[in-house]
N, C-alpha and C positions, 0 to 999 in steps of 0.2 A: 646454332647459337652464335657463331662468329659473325654471321651476317647481322643478327640483331644487335650484337655488341658493337659492330662497326657503325651502325646507324644510331647508336646511343638510345636504344629502345629498352624500356623497363618491362619485363614480362609480368603481366598482372596476375594470371591464374594458371596453375598447372592442374589438370584433371586426370586422375589415375583411377582405374577400376579397382574394386576390392581385391580381386584375385591377383593382381600384379602390383599392389600398393608398395610392399616392401622392396621388390626389385626396382620399381620406379624411383623410390627415394634413394636407393643405392646408385642408380644411374645419375641422378641429380647431384649426388655427392661427388661422383667421379668427374662430372663436368666442372664443378667448383675446384676440385684438386688439379684439373688439367689447365686451368687458366694461368697464363704467364704472369709472373710478378710485375707489378707496375701498370698492368692494363686495368681498364675500368671493369669492375665486377658486374656480373649479371644480377639484377635485383628482382627477386621473386616476391610478390606481395601475398599470394595465397596459394596453398596446395590443398586441393579438394579430393577427398576419397568418395567414390560414388558406387552405388549398387547397380544402377541401370540408367537408361537414357533419360527417364523422367527425373531422376535425381539431378542430372546435369542441367536440364532445362529449368527446373525449379531454382537451382543455384544461380543460374544466369539471370533469372527474374529478380532475385535479391540484389545482384550486382547492378542490374539496370535501374532499380529504384534508388540505390545509393548514388550512382553516378551515371546519368543518362547520356550526357554529351561528350564525356571524355573518352579518348581512344582506349580500347581494351584488347590486350594480346593474350590469347588463350592457347596453351600448349595441351594437346590431347595425346597422352601416353596410353593408348588403348589399341585394341585390334581394329582392322580395317572396317569391318561391318559396323562396329559400334561407332566409329568415327563418322561413317556415312550417315548413320541414323541421327546422330547428334546434329550434324550440319543441316540435314533435311528438316528435322523438327524445329531447329532454330529459325530457318528461313520461313517456314510455314506459320510460325507463331507471330501474330500481328503486333503483339505488345513489345517484342524485342526489336531493337534497332539492328540495322545491317551494316551501314557504312562505318560505324564506330568499332566494329569487331574485326579481328584478324586472327585466324587460326593457324597454328604451327603444329603439324602432325609429326610426332617423333617416329623414329625407325624408318623403314623403307616402304612405307604404305603407298607411296605414289607409284610404285611398280605394279600394284594391283590395278584391275580394270576400274576406271571411273566412267560410267556410262554417260555419253554426251546427251542422251535424251532426257536425263534427269536434270531439269532446268534449275533446280534449287542449287546445284553446284556452281552455277554461274551467277548467283545472287549475293555472294559474300566472298571476302578475300581469304584464300587458303594457300598456305605455303608448306611444302614437304620435300622429301629427299628421294631420289631414285638412283639406282646403281646400274640398271640395264638401259643402254642407249639404243632404242628401237630404230634409230636412223642408220646404225651401222649395217653394212652389207651382211656380215656374219650372222647378226641377230635376225635380219629379215629372212635370210635363207633358212635358218633354223625354224622360224615360225611357219614359213611356207611348207617346209617338210612335215612339220607337226600337223598342219591342217590336212595334208594329203594322207598321213597315217590315219587320222580320225575321220576321213571321208566315209569310211564304212559305217562308222557309228552314226553319222548323220543320216545315211540312207536307211539304216535299220530302225532307228528310233524316231525318225521324222523331225528331229530337232536340229536347228542350225547352231553349230558350235563355232564361235568366233575366237580365233587365236591370234589377235593382234597385239597381245601383251602376255607377259609371263611374270609371275610373282617373284619377288626377290629371293624368297626361301627356295623355290624350285630352281631358279637360275643358279644360286650358289651350290645347291646339291648337285646339279648337272656338272658344274665346273669342277667340283670336288672329285666326282667320279672320273671326269676327263683327266684330271691331274694324276690320279692313281693309275689309270690305264697307261698314260704316257710314261710314268716312272717304271712300271713293270715291263713295258715294251722295251725301254732302253736297257734295263737289266738283262732281259732275255736275249736281246740282240748282242749284248756284250758277252754274256756267258749263258748260252742256251741251257746247259745242264745244271744250272745253279740250284734249282728246286727239285729236279727229277729224282735224285737219289734219296731225298728226305721226305718225299710226299708219297704216301701209300694209303689209298682208300680214305683220303681226307684227313689222315693223321700225320702230324709233323713231329718228327723225332729230333731231339736235340742231344747229339753225342751218344746215341744209343738208348736214351731214356725216352719216356713218353712225352708227347707234346705239352705245350703250355696249358696250364689249367687256370682259366679266368675266374677265379673265385675271390671276390673282394673281401670276403669275411676273414681271410687270412691277412697277416700283417706283412707278407713278403710277396714279391712278384719276380719271377725269373724272366729276364729279358730274352727276346728272340735273338738268335745268333745273326740273323740277317737284318735286324731292325736298324742298326746303326748305318748300314750301307744304304738301306732304303731311305733313311732320313737324309743322308747326304745327297742322294739323287733328287729327293723332293726339293731341297733348297736350290738345286740347279735347274729346275724346270722353268721353261719360258714358253708360254703358248697363249693363243688368243681364245678367250672364252666369252660366254654370254655377258659376264660382268666386266668385260674389258681385258686388258693385258694382265696376265697372271705371272707374277714374280714373287720371290721370297728373299728375305734378308738372311744373313748368316745365323741369326737367332730364330729363324723360322717364321717371322712376321711377313705378311703380304705387303708389298711396296708397289709404288707407281700405279695406284688405282685412282679412279675418279668417281666422285659423288656429284650428281646433278641436282641443283636446287630448282624445283618446279613450283610454279605458281598458277593459281586460278583466280582471276579477278572478276569483277562484275561484268557479266555478259561476255566473257572471254573464255576460250578453251584453255587447256593446260599448256603452258609454255615454259621453256627453260629460261631462267633469269640469271643464273650464276653456276659456277663449277667450283668444286673443292678437290684439291689433290694433296697428297701427303708431302709433296715437294714445294709447291707454290702456295698452298693454302687457298684462301677464298679469292675468286676472280669473277667479277660481274661480267655478264655478256649482254649484248643488245637483244632485248626481247622483242619478238614479233608477235604481237597480240592478235588473235583471230577470234572473231565473234563466235559465241557458242552456238547460236543458231540465227539465221537471218530472219528479219521480220517477214511474217507471212503477208502475202499480197491481199490488199483489200479490194473487193469487187466494187468498182465505181458505178456499174450500170444497174445495180439492184437497189431496191428500196428496203431498208432495214426496219424491222418492227421494234419499236421501243415501248416496253410495258411500264406502266406507272400506276399510281394510286391517287385518288382524289383526296387531297388534304391541303388546307390553307396553311401557309402561302405558297406551298410547293407546286401543286397543280390545282387549278380552279377552273370552272366553266366560265367563259367570258360572258359578261352581260351584253346583250344585244339591244340595239335600238329597234323600235317598232318597224316591222317590215324587212329588217336585215336578216339575212340567212348566212350563217357561217358554216364552212365545211372543212374537213381535214384537220390539220394541226391548228388552224386559226380558231377553232372552237375553244382552245385552252389558253390559259395564261398562268403565270406564276414563276417562281424561282427555277424550278426544274425545267419548265418550258424554255426559258431563256438560256439555261445551261445546255439543254439539248441543241438549241440553235447554234450556240458558240462552238460546241464540240463538232457538230456536223459541218460547220464552216471550216474548222481546222482540218478535219479529215476529208473534206470535199466529198461528202456522201449525202444521199437523200434518206429520209426516215419518215415513218408513220407512227404517230403517237396513239396508243391504245390504253384504255383503263383496264386493269387486271380484272378478270372475270369474277373471281370469288371475293374480291375486296380485301385480301390478306397480303401481308408482306412476304411471309413464307416461313413455314416451320415443318418439321418432320411429321408426316401423316401417312401411315401405312395403308390408308383406305383409298388413296389416289394413286394414279399411275406415276411412277418415278419416285414415290416415297416422300414427295414434298408438295405442299400446296402453295398458293399465292404466286407472287412474282418469281420466287425461287423455283417453284415447280415449272412455270412456263419456260424458264431458261433451261432447266434440266431436260424437259421434254422437247426442246428446240422449237417451241411455239413462238418464242420471241428471241431477238438477237441481242437486245440491250435492255437493262432495267435502270431507269433514272428516277429515283424517288428518295424519300427520307429513310432509306434502308440502312440499318446499322451493320457494320462489318463485324462478323463474329466468326469464331473458329469453326463452328458447326457448318455455317453456310460456306465458308472458304473451302471445305472439303469437296463440295459438289459444284461450286461455281467459282469464277475468278472475279476479284474486286480490283478496281483501280486504286490509285492513291486517294486518300480522303479528300473530297472537295469541301468538306465542312467538319470542323472539330467540335465536339460537344461532350456533354456528360449529363448524368442524372442530377437534377436540381429540385429544389423544394418550392412549390407555389403555395402561397397563403393569401388570404384576403387582406387587402391593404387596411391597416388600422386607421382609425379616425384621428386626424391631427388634433393635438391638444394645444390650445393657445394659452400663453401665460396669463395669470390672473392680474388683477389691478395692482396688487402689491407684490408682483413677482420679483421686483428688484431686491426683495429680502431673501429670495430663495438661495442665492449663493452660500449663505450661512444658515445653519439649522437654528431652530428656535432656542435650543439649549445654549448655542454659542451667543446669540443675541442677548439672552438673559445674563450670561457670564460677562459679556462686554459691558452691560449696564452696571452690574455690580462692581466690575473692575473700575469703571469710570468714577463711581461714587467712592470706592475705597481709595483710589489714587488721590482724588481731590481732598478727602479727609486727612490722609497721611501727609500730603503736602502742606495742608493748613497746620497740622500738629508740629511737623519738623520746623516749619517757618516760625512758629511761635516759640519753640524751645531753643532754636539756634540764635545766638546773639548777633550773628552776621546779617540777619534779615531785618534787624531793627536799625533805624537811622534817626538822627536828630534833624528836624527841619524847622525853619523860621516861618511863623504864621503871624497874622495880624494880632492874634491874641498872645503872641510870645513864642517861646521855644517849646516844641512838643516832640514826643517820640512816636514814630509812625512805622507801620509795617504794611507793605503792599499786599501781602497775601492774607487778606481777610477770607472768610469762608466762601463768600460769593466770588471773589477774585480767584480763589483756588479752583472753584468749579469752572470759571471762565477760562483760565489757563489750560485746564485739562481738556475742555471742549475745543478750544482753538487748536491745540496740538492734534486732537483726534480728527478734526476736520481739515488738517493740513493747511491751516491758515495762520496760526500763531496769534500773539497778542502783544500789547505794548509793555508788559511786565515780564520779567524772567527772574528765576531764583539767583541769589547772590551767594548763598551758603553752599558748602560742599554737599551737605545732606540733601538740600533742596535740588541741587543739580543732579544728584544720583537718582532722585525720584523722577525728575524730568527726563533724564536719559533713558531709563528703563521704560517709561511710558512712551517716549518717542519710538524706541525700538519696537515695542509692542504694536503701536499703531502703524508703523512702517510695514511690518510683515502682514498684519491683518488687512490693511487697505490694499496692499499689493495682491494678496490672495483674492480678496473680494473683487477687485477690478478685473483680474484675469478671468474670473468665472462669470462676471456679470453679463458680458456680451452674449454668451451662449444662452443664458436664461431669458434674456430679453428679446433676442432676434430669432431664435430657432423655435419653430412650431413643431414640437417633438412628436414623433410617431412612435409610440411604445409598442414594439412588436413582441408578441408572446414567444415566438420562435426565431432564433437567429443562427442556428447551426444544426447539423444532423445530431450532434450530441444532445442539444436541447430537446429535439424531437424524441429521441430514444429514451430520455430520462424522465418522461412524463406520460400520463395516460389521458389527461383532460382533452388534448387536441388529438383526434384520430388522424391517421394518414394511410394512404393506400396508393395503388398504381393501376395501370392498365392490365387487365387479366390476360395472362399468357403472352404478354409482350416481352421485348428484350429487357426492359427494366424489371419486370416480374421474374424473368429467368435469372437476371443478375443477382437479385436478393436470394433466390432459391438456391443458387449454387455457391454463394459467397461463403468463404471460411473465416472472414474477418469478424471478430467478436461483435463490433458495433452493428454491422449489417446483419449478422445472424440474429441478433437480438431484435432488430427491427422486423426481420422476416417472421420470427416467432410471433411477434405482436400482430402483424397483418394476417398471418395464416390462421391465427386463433380467432380472428374476427373477419369472416369471409365477406361480410357486407362492405368492408372498406375497399374492395376491388371494384373497378368499373369496367364496363364492356367497351366503352369508347372514351376518347379524351373529352369529347363534348359533354358527356355525362359527368366526368370528373371535374371539369371546369365549372359546370353549372352547380355542382355540389359545393365547391369551394366558395362560390359567390353567395350561396344561400344558407351556408352553415354558420354564419355569424362568427367566423374565426375559429370554429371548432373542428375544422377538417383541413388537412394539408394534402396536396397531390404531389406525388413523386413523378416527375415528368422530365422529358429530355429538354435540355436548356434552350435550344432554338425555339421550340414550341412555347416554352415558358416566356421567353423574351417577346415572341410575337403576340401572344395573348395579352401580355401586359401593356402593349401598345394599342389595344382595341378597346372600344367602348364596352362597358361603362367605366373602364379604367380603374377597377376596384381590386385588382390582383397585383401581386408583386413577388419577386424572386428574393429569397433570403439565403444566406450562407454560401458556402463553396459548393462546387460540383462534387458529387460523390465518387465519380470515376472519370476516366478519359477514354473516349472512343471517337469514331468518325463515321460519316456517311460516305459511301463510295458508289461509283458506277459499276454495275455488275454485268458480266458477260458469261456465256457458257464456257466450260473448261476448254482450253486450247483454242479459243476464238482468235482469229487474226486481228480482231479489233482491239484486243486488250492493250497491246503495246502502244498503239496510236492514241487510244483514249488516255492512257497513263501520261504520255507526253503532252497531250492537250490539256489535261487537268493541271499538270505542273506549270505549263506555260500560262494558263489563266490565273493561277495563284501568284506567279511571279510578277505579272504585269498589273496585278490589282483588279482584274475583272471580277473575280469571285467576291472580293470585298465590296465592290460597287453593287453587285447583285444583292448582297446581304443588306446593304444600306437601302437599296431601292425597295425591297419587299418587306423589310422590317421597320425601318425608322423613317424613311422619306414619306411613307403613307400612314404615318401614325395618326391615330384619332384622339390622342391624349395630349393635354397641354402640360409642358414641362417648364418649370421655372428656370429661366436663363439668368445669366449674370446681370443683365440690365434690370430684369425684374427684381433680382435680389438687391441690387443697389437702390432701386426705386422704393422697394417695400421693406427696407431694413427694419424700420420701427413704425408702428402705428400708434394712434392715441391710446388704444386699449393696452398696449405694451407698457407704456410709461404713465398711465393715468394716475397711478399711486403717488408719484413724486409731485404731480400737479396738485393733487389733493393735499399733500403735506405742505406745499408752497402756499396754497390758498388758505389752508388752516393756520399756518404760521403767520401770514399777513393779517388775517382776521384777529388772531390772538394778540399780535403786536398792536393793532388798532385798539382793541379792547383794553389792553394794559395801559396804552397811552391815554385813553379816555379816563381810566381810573386814576392814573397819575395826575392828570389835569384836574380832575375833580378834587382829589386829595390835596394837591398843592393849593388850589383855589380856596378850599376850606381853611387850610392852615393860615394863608395870608389874610383871609377875611377875619379870622379870629385875632391875628396879630394886629391888623390895622383897625379892627373894630368897625368893619363895614359889612353891609349885607353880602351874602354869598353870591347873589346875582351880579352885583357890581364887580366883585373880585373875578368872577368868571368872564365878564365882558372885557375887563382890562387884560386878563390873561389871553383871551381870544384875539384882541387887537395886537398884542405882542406876537402871538403865533402867526398871524396873517401878515402883518406889516413889518415885523422885525424891529430892531432897535435902531432908529434913524440917527440918534445921537452917536451911537457907536460907529455907524457907517461914516459919519462925517468927521470923526476924530482923525486928524492927520497922522497921529502916532499909530493908528490901527490899520492904515492902508498898507497893502502888500507891495513890496518892492519887486518890480519886474526886472529880472536879470537878462542881459543880452545873451541870446542862445549861442552856444559854441558852434564852431564849424562841424558839419556832420561827420566828416571823415575823422576829425580829431576826437569827436565824441565817441564814435564807435570804437576807436582804438583804446581810449581810456576805459570804455565799458568792458571791452573784452579782456583788457589787462586785469580788471577787477575780477571778472568771471574766471579767467584762467591765470591765476598767479604763477603757476608753473607751466612749462612748455607742454602743449598737447602731445599725445602719442602719435607716432608716425602713421598708424592705421587710420587715424581720424581724417586725414586729408582725403583719402579715397572715399570714405563715407560721406564727408561734407560735399565732395564733388558730385557723387551720385545723387545726393539729396538736393543739390542746387543751392547750398547755403553759401552765397557769395561773400558775405561779410566775414564768416569764419575762415574761408579760403584766403581772403585778403590778409587777415591778421596772421595766418600761418605763413604766408609768403613774406611778410615783413621780417620774419626771423631769418637772418642770413645763414644760419646753420642748417636750414631745411633745403633739401635737394628736390626741386620740382620736376626733375627728369627721372626720378626713381620709379620703379615699377612694383606692383603688388605681386602676389604669388603667381598670377597668370601673366605677368609682364605688362599689365595695363598701367600706364602713367596717368596722372590726373587729367592730362589733356585727352587721353583715350576715353576716359569715363565721361568727360564733359561733352565730347563729340558723340558718344553713344547715347547719352541721356538727353541731349539737345539743350544743354544749358549754355546759351549764347554768351551771356555776360561773363561767365567763368572762363569759357574758352578764350574770349577776347583778353581777359585779364592774364591768363596763363601765357598766351602768345606774347603779350606786351612785356611780361616779366622774363621772357627768354626761353620758353618751352620749345623743344625741338619738334618741328611739325612733321618730320619724316622718320621719327623714332618708331620702332616696331615692337610689338609684343611677342609672346612665344609662338603665335601662329603667323608671324610676319605681317600682321595687319598694322597699317599706319592709321593715324587719326582720320585721314581722308577716306580710308576704307569704311570706317565706322559711321562717319557722317553721311556718306553716300548710301550705305546699307540701311540706315534708319531714317533717311529722308529729311535731314536737317540742312536745308539749303543755305541759310544765313551763315552757319558755321563753315560750310563747304566753301563759300566765297571768301571768308576770312583766311582759310587755309590756302586757297589758291593765290590770294594776294601776297601771302608770305612764302611763295615758291614751293608749295607742296608738290611732290612728284605724282603727276596724274597717271603715269603708266607703271607705277611700282606694283610688283606682283607678290602675293602672299604665298604661303606654303602650298596652297591648292592651285596656284597659277592664276588666281583671279585678280584683276585690277579693280579699282573703284568703279569703273564703268560696268564691269560684269554685275556687280551688286545692284547698281542703279537700274540696269536693264531687267535683272531678274525680278526685282520688286516693283517694276513698272513706274519708277519715278522719272517721268518724261522730261520735266524741266531740268532736273539735276543731270540727267544723261546728256541733254543738249548743251548744258553749261560745260560739262567735262569735255565733250567733243570740241566745243568752241575753244577750249583752253589747250587743245592738243592731244586729248586722249585718243588712242588708236582703237578703232573698231575691229581690227584684224588680229589682235593678240589672242592666242589660244591658251586655254588653261590645261591642266594635266589631262582632262578628259577630251581635249581637242575642241572645246566649245569656245567660240568667240562671243563678245558682247552681243553681236547681232543674233547669234543662236539663242541667247538667253532672253532677248527681247520678244515681245508678243505683239502680233497684229500691226497696227499703224506705227507703233514705236519703232519697230525694226526697219520699216520702209523709210520713216522720217530720218532716222540716224544714218541710214545708207546714203540718202540724198545729201544730208549735211556733210558727211565725210567726203563724198565726191566733190561737193562744192568747196571744201577746204583743201582739196588736192591730195587726199590720203590715198596711198596704195592699198587696195583691198585684198592683196595677196595675203593668205593666212600666215601669221608668224608663229612658228611652233614653240611650244613651251621649253624654256631653258631655266634651270634652277639658278636663281640669283639671290637666294636667301643670305648668302655670305656677304652681299653688298649692303644688307640692311643694318641699321644702327639700332641695336637692341636697347631696351630700357635697362637701367641699372637696378639690380635688386637692392633691397634695403641693406643687406650685409655688404654688397659690393660698393655702395657709396661710402661706407665706413663713417657716415656722418654721426653715428651713435657712439663712436669711440673718441676719447679725449686723451686721458692719461694712459700711456702704453708702457708696459714693462719692457725694459731694455733687453731682458733675457729672451724675449720672444722675437727679437730682430735677428735676421741672418744677413749680414753685410758681406758681400763677396768681391765687389769691384769698386775701386776708387775712380771716380769720374773726373774730379777736378779738385784743386786746392788753391785757396785764395786767402786774402787778408781776413775775410769774414768767417772762414772755416773750411773744413773738408766736406766734399760731397761724395756720397757712396751710393751705389746701386745695391739693392738687396730684396729680401722677401719677408713678408709679414702677413699672417692670416691668409696664405695662399695667393697674395697679391704682390705684383712687382711694385716696389716703392723706391723713392729717392730719400735718403737720410742725410740731412745736413747737420754736421757736428760743429756747433758754434765755437769760434775761437775767442776765448776770454782768458784774461790773465789769472783771475782767481774767482772761483764760484762761491761767493759769500751767501749767507742765508737771505740777505736782502735781494741779491740778484736772482736767487731761486724763486723767491716770492714774486718779484716783478715778472719773471718768466711765466709763472703760472697765471698771472693776471692778464698778460698781454697776448699770449699765443691764441686764446680762444677767439679774439677779435679777427684772427686771420682765417678762421674756419668758415668760409663763405661758400656754401653749397648751392645757393639759390639762384645763380646766374651761370649760363653756359659759357660765358666768356671770361670767367674767373676760375682759376685753378686753386682750390682751397688747400689749407694745411689740414692734413688728416688728423694729426695728433702730435704729441710730444713725449719725450722721455726725459723726465727731470730726475737724473741720477748723478748728482754732483760727484766728481767735478765735470761730468759730461752732460751737456744740454743738447738734445737732439730734436730737430724739427723734421717731421715726416710728411712727404707729399707723394702724389701719384706719379708713377713712372710713365713717361710718354716717349715712345721709341724715336719719334721724329726730332726730339730735343727742342732747343730754343729757336726762335726766329733768326737769331744771329747765325747759328749753325746752318740753318736751311738756306740762308742767303749767301753765305761766304765760305762755307766749308763743304767737304764731300758729303753728299746726302743720299747716295745709293740710287741715283736716277731720278729723284724728284726735281722737277723744273717749275720754277715760280714765274708764270707769265704775268702780263699786266692785269688780266682779269682776276687772277688769284691774289695778286698784290692788293688790289682794291678790296677783295673780300677780307684779307687780313686786316687792312686798315679799318674797315667798317666794324669788324669784330672787336678790335682794340677800342674803338670809339664807344661801342656799346658797353663794353666792360668798364671803361673809365666813367661813363655816364652813370652806371649803377654805383660804382664806388663813391662818386661825388654826391650821390643822393642819400647816402647813409652817413653815420657818424664817422669822423675821421679815424682811420685805423691806427696809424702811427705817423709821427712827423718824419720818419726816416725811410719812406718808400719813394723810389725814383723810377720813372718809366724809361726803359730802353729795350733794345732788341734782345739783350741777354735775359731780361725779366719777362719776356713773352714766350710762352711755350706753345707748341703746335700739336694738337690732338691727332688721333688716327684718321679722322675724317677731315683733316686740314682746317680745324677750327682753332682760331687764335685765342689763347687763354692767358690772362695776366696772372703771373705766378706770385701768390701771396707768401710763398716760402722764401722769397728773396728780399722781403722787407727787413729793415734793421730794427733791432730792439733798442729800447731806451738805454740799456746798460752797456751796449756796444760802443766802440770809439766814436764819439759824436762828431768830431771835427774832421774825420777822415773821409775822403771822397774817393769812390772806386771807379766810376765811369763818368768823368766830367764832360765828355764829348756830347752827351745828350742833355746836359743840364743847362738851365737858363742862366743868364748873367746874374740875376738877383739871387738865385739859389746858391750861387758860388760866392757871392760877396756879402750876403746879409745873414743875420742869425735866423734860426727856425721860427721864432716868434714874429719876426718882421716880414716873413715871406707870404706871398699870395700863392698857396699851394696849387689851387685850381689853374691859375695862370701859368705857373711853372710846369705843370703837367702838360698844358697845351703846347708850350715850347718844345718839350721832349717829344710830343706827338708829331710836331712839325719835322723834327730831325728824323723820326721814324718814317714819315712820308717820303722825305728826301732819300732815305736809305732804301726804301722799297722801289722808288722810281729809278735810282741810279745803280743799285746793286753794289754800292761801294760802302766802305767803312768810313764814317766821318772822322777826318783828321787822323788818318791811319799813320801818317809820317811823324806825328808828334807823340811825345811821352805824355802820360796822364797829367803830370804836374805842369808841363809846358802848355798843354791844351787848356787846362782849367784857368791858368793865369792869363792866357791870351784872350780867352772868351770873356773873362770878368773885367780885365783891365785894358786890353788893346782892341776890343771890338772885333775879334775873330768870329766870322760867320761862314756857314756853308753857302755855296753859290749853286744855283740851279743851272745845269748845263743845257745847251740848246738840244732840241729834239724831245724834250719832256712835254707832256700835254700842257697846253696853256692853262686849262682849268686847274690842274694839279699844281702848277707853278704858282698860280695866284693864291691857291689855298695855303701853300707852304709859307708864302710871304705874309699872308694875313695872320696865320698862327704864330709867326715869329715876330710880331710887332714888338718894337722896343718898349712900348708902354704896356705894362702888364694889364692895365685896366681896359685896354682896347682889344685885347685878344678875345676871340670868341670862346664860348663854352662848347663842351662836347655835344650837348643837345642841339646846338646850332650847326655843328659840323656834320652830324649824322645824316640829315636830309640831303646835304650837298654830296656826300659820298654815295648815298643811295641813287641819286640822280646820275652821277658819273658812272655808276655801275650799270645802270640801264642803258 
C-alpha cells in the first residue's frame, strides 16, 4: 500500500471472496487506521464481494464497459489458487484489456509457486509481497535438503516434485518451531533439571497439584510456573530462519524483518522491485527484468501451409488471360493474399496458400477428428500452420488455437435495400412550413392589416391636415389597401414608404415585425434542406427500429458467428431479435450470397445481419442497391490463427502490429474495398455543381410568371378602365382615348421631359474613401465589438477592417483566444489587401500566436506568395521556429510550394535547421524540390550541416490578449490600484509603479492646486483622446481614476524606461549602437506620422527623450501619458532644451505644431548620435531663454554621419514652413538603416 501511495495511485477495486469478506474489510480498516496523519490517503473506489472466479470476470466486464482506456488497479484479497484462476481467465478473455489493468495481490501469495510455463502470468501486470528470499544461502540449503528427503517419494510415485519455493505459511511454521527449539535448548543448557522433577508420564504438576487444564469454557486460567521464564527467553532469541533474521522486541513483536515487493510484468518473469523493513520502510531497488520465455525459433527452410477460404474480397481466384496458366500462390488475389505476403516478408518465410477442404471457418463437430471442422480443425490436426481469412476471434476457438492481434476490427451490422431517392416537388419550397401554418400565416396577415386599418382610423395621431388644390383636407395614409401593402412589405422584408405615427399603430407594426422575423428566419433555415436534399427515407435506421417492428424480416447466416452471437446473447434487445429469427426459420440463409440476393429482391422487406466489412464491400459492388444502416451491434476482430504453442504466434503478432502502425492494413482495406468500387458516389464538386435543378425551384418560377402575367392583365384592365373614364369625361370615342393613352405609354410626356424645372440635378460624387467612412459611421453608430475584427479579417472585408483601424482605441496587435492577431488571419486566409493595410498601420510582422507561429509561417503554409513577399519586405524573420521547431521553409517544403520555398531560401532561410523530430526542410521536401533547394542553398553559400533544435519560444513576441491590451477599460476605480514604488516627482505630478488587473502599471498622479468640478469634467473629456492602441509606436493611456482631489493617469509599465534613461543613465547592460539608434529614430518618426494623421490630441504635448518609452523588444513608443491637460499650468515649460524657438516664444494658437515637433525630433536625432544631453550645463530657464531670444542651437560634432548631420540641419530649419514632415523623413531614415 505504501508503494501505491508513494506513486499517488488510486486503487480502483478491491475483490474479496465471500468466505473472507468480513476479515478483508477489517484488514482494509486497519490499513486506513495505520496511515500517518498528513499523508495522502488511499482512495478505494469499489469493494466487490464475489462467490467464484466467474463473478470476478463478470464484474471486470462491467468495469471495462464503463471505462475502457483508463488505468485500473485491482486488489485481490483471496487465496493463491483463486488469484491464479482470476488472472488466467482475465488474460484469456479477449474482450478485456490487458495493459490498463494492474493486480495487487494481498498477503504473501508471491511465496507460493507461480509456474513459468503458464504464459498468462506474463501477459498482465501483477504485484505482490514475499517474505522468503530464495536467493539466501540458508534458504537454498533448506530447499535442497527438502528435495533429498522427498527423493524417495519421487521414485515410489513416479512424479517429479519440484521444491524451488516454499509457501509463506510453511516457512513461518518452520521458523516458529525453530524458535521454540532454540528457547528450550537454552533453558535446558542453563538448567538441565528444570523440567525433570515436574514431568511424569506427560503430566505436569504445579506445586503438587495436577497440571494445567486447557478448558476455555471456564473463566479462569492458571499460568504455568515456567511460562514467564520461557517468555523472557523467547524475547532474547536471535537466529537465522527461512523468513530472514528472527528477533523480538520487549513487547514480544518481531522486529528487523524484510518484505520483498515482487512484480510480474508483460513477458517478464517474477522480479523484486522494492523492499520493506520495519526500520527503513519502503525502499525501491533496481529491477532486472527477465523474459518469461524466449521466442521460439522459426524454421526458415520449410514452407508453411496457410489455409484460407474463398470469399470476396479476402480470397478470390485470379482472372487469367487466354492461354495464361497460373500456379501456386499466384492463382489467388485479395485482401488476405496481400496480408499473407506482407506477413511472410516480415517473418522471412515461405508459404503455400490452400483453400480449406470442407469450406467452413470452423466450429465444434464431434464427427470429425480433433472435434473441430473447417480451418480451425486443420490447425488442431496440424494439417495447416497458419489460417488467414475473415475468421472471427471467439473464446471457443481461442481454447484450441492461438489468434494474433486483430488485423481488422468489425461488428455485426444491418444491410438493407437502398431506398429510392425522393426528389422535391415543384412547390417544395412550401415544405419547411406545414399547410396549417401557411393557412395561419394568411389569416394573420389579413387580421394584422385589418387591425392596423382600424387603429389608424381611431387614433387621432394618424390623421393630418394637408393642402391640396381644392383646399385644406384631412388625410390618413393607412387606407385599407395601404394597410395590406404595409403588412405585405414587412412580411417580405422589404418595407414601404409609409409607417405608423401613432403609438397603437407602432405596437401593431412591432409585433408584426417580430412575428415575421422569427417566421422568416425559421423558414430560411429549413428551406435549403428541403430544396437541395434528395431524401432517402429508410424504413430502418437502428437495431431498435428493427426489433420493434415485424413488417421487415431479418436474418443471418445459419450457424455462423453472428448466428451464435444472437443465440448466446443475454441482452434484452438481442434476445428479442433472436426469438423473432428463431421463430421464423426461413429468415436464416445458408450463404451470404443467398442473403444478399434476398435483400436485393425483397423490395425492402428483408434485412440481413452481416459482418460490417462484408456489408461495406457489397455496398460498393454493382448494382449498388444496398446500404448499411445504424451502428454495429458488437465489437470483435479478425485474427491470424496458428496452432496452440506455435513458434509463429509471436512473430505474426509483431508483424500485424507493425502493419497496423505504419498504415499498411488501412491501405489494404482501401485497395480492396473502396479503390475498386463499382458505384458512383456524389463528391463535393458534384454537390456544388448540382445543388439546385430546375425541378427543385420550378414552383417559384411558376409564381413569378403567374405574377407577371397577373400584373400585365391588371395593367391592361387599368388601361381600359382609365381610357373609358377619360373618353366619357372628354366625350370622345373610346378608341381615340385608348390611342392617346397608348402614345403616352410608349412615348412618355415630352413636355415634362423638356421642362427645366423637372431636370434632375447631378451631384458631384464624393471621394470613395470619404464616402465609405461616412457610410460605415451610419451603419455603426457605436464602436464594433472586438470580436468583429477577427471575423472581418477572416471574411476578407477590407472596408470594415479599415474603418475599425481608424478608431485609435483599437489595438491591431491584439490576439484572439488562440493568439491569432488580425495579421495572422489575413496571412492564413490569403487576404492580400488586408495584410498590406495592417502592415501599413503598424502591425508587427514577427508577432507569434500560442503555437509560436508568425504570420510568415501561415503565409508559407497556405501558399500565399504575395503576402509572403510583403512580410519579407518588412523584415519578417525567415528562420523563426515555432513550438514544433518548424520554420516557414519547413511548411513550404511539406506542402510542396516550390516558388515560395525558393523565395525563402533566396531571402536567407536555412535548409539545415532541424525541428523537434530532427527533420530539416530538405527532409520535408519531396522529389525535385529537395534537389532544387539543395542546389540553391549551396549556390547561396549555406552550410548544410544540420542545426539541432533549440527552444527559442521565449524570444517570440506574443500577441496581446484582449484583456492584456486593457483597451476596453476607461474609468478605473482607484481602490483597485496597488501603488508601491514612487518613481519620480516633478512639477506635473508624482509617478508611481504599481499593479492593476494583474498587470504592472505606471500611475501618474496629476499635480493641481484644486480639483474643481470643471477640471474633473475636462479630465473625463480629454483623457480618452490619449487612449491610442492602434499603433505599435504609440504607448496609450490605459485609463484614468477620477477621484477628486486625485486625478490619476494609468499607463503600461515598461522595464526599460524612457529613451533618456537608456541613453544617459545606468541601464543594466543595454548598449545602444548606431543601428539601434536609427531604429529608435525610425520608430519615433512612424509614431509621430500617425499622431499627425489624426485629430490633434492636445496642444500641450512636446516631443523629447523623456516622453519616448522603450518596450521589451526595444521598440520606441511615444508616451501619451506625458501629455499636458488643458487645466494644468499652461505657461510652464518643463523640458525647453528640445523645444523649437517659436514654441517657446509664441502662444499655442500661433504655433505650427507639426513644424515644432520636427524641431524636437531633430534634437532627438542629435541626442541619439552624440549620446549627450542637450544643453546639460544650463538650467531649464536659461536654456529656454537663450533658445528663444539669443539663438542658442546644438552643434553637430565631427565624426557624425554626414547624412545624419544633414538631416538634423534640415529638420532644424529656422523657417518652420521649410521643415520637412515626418512622412518625408521616414524614407530617408529607412534608406540610412539599409
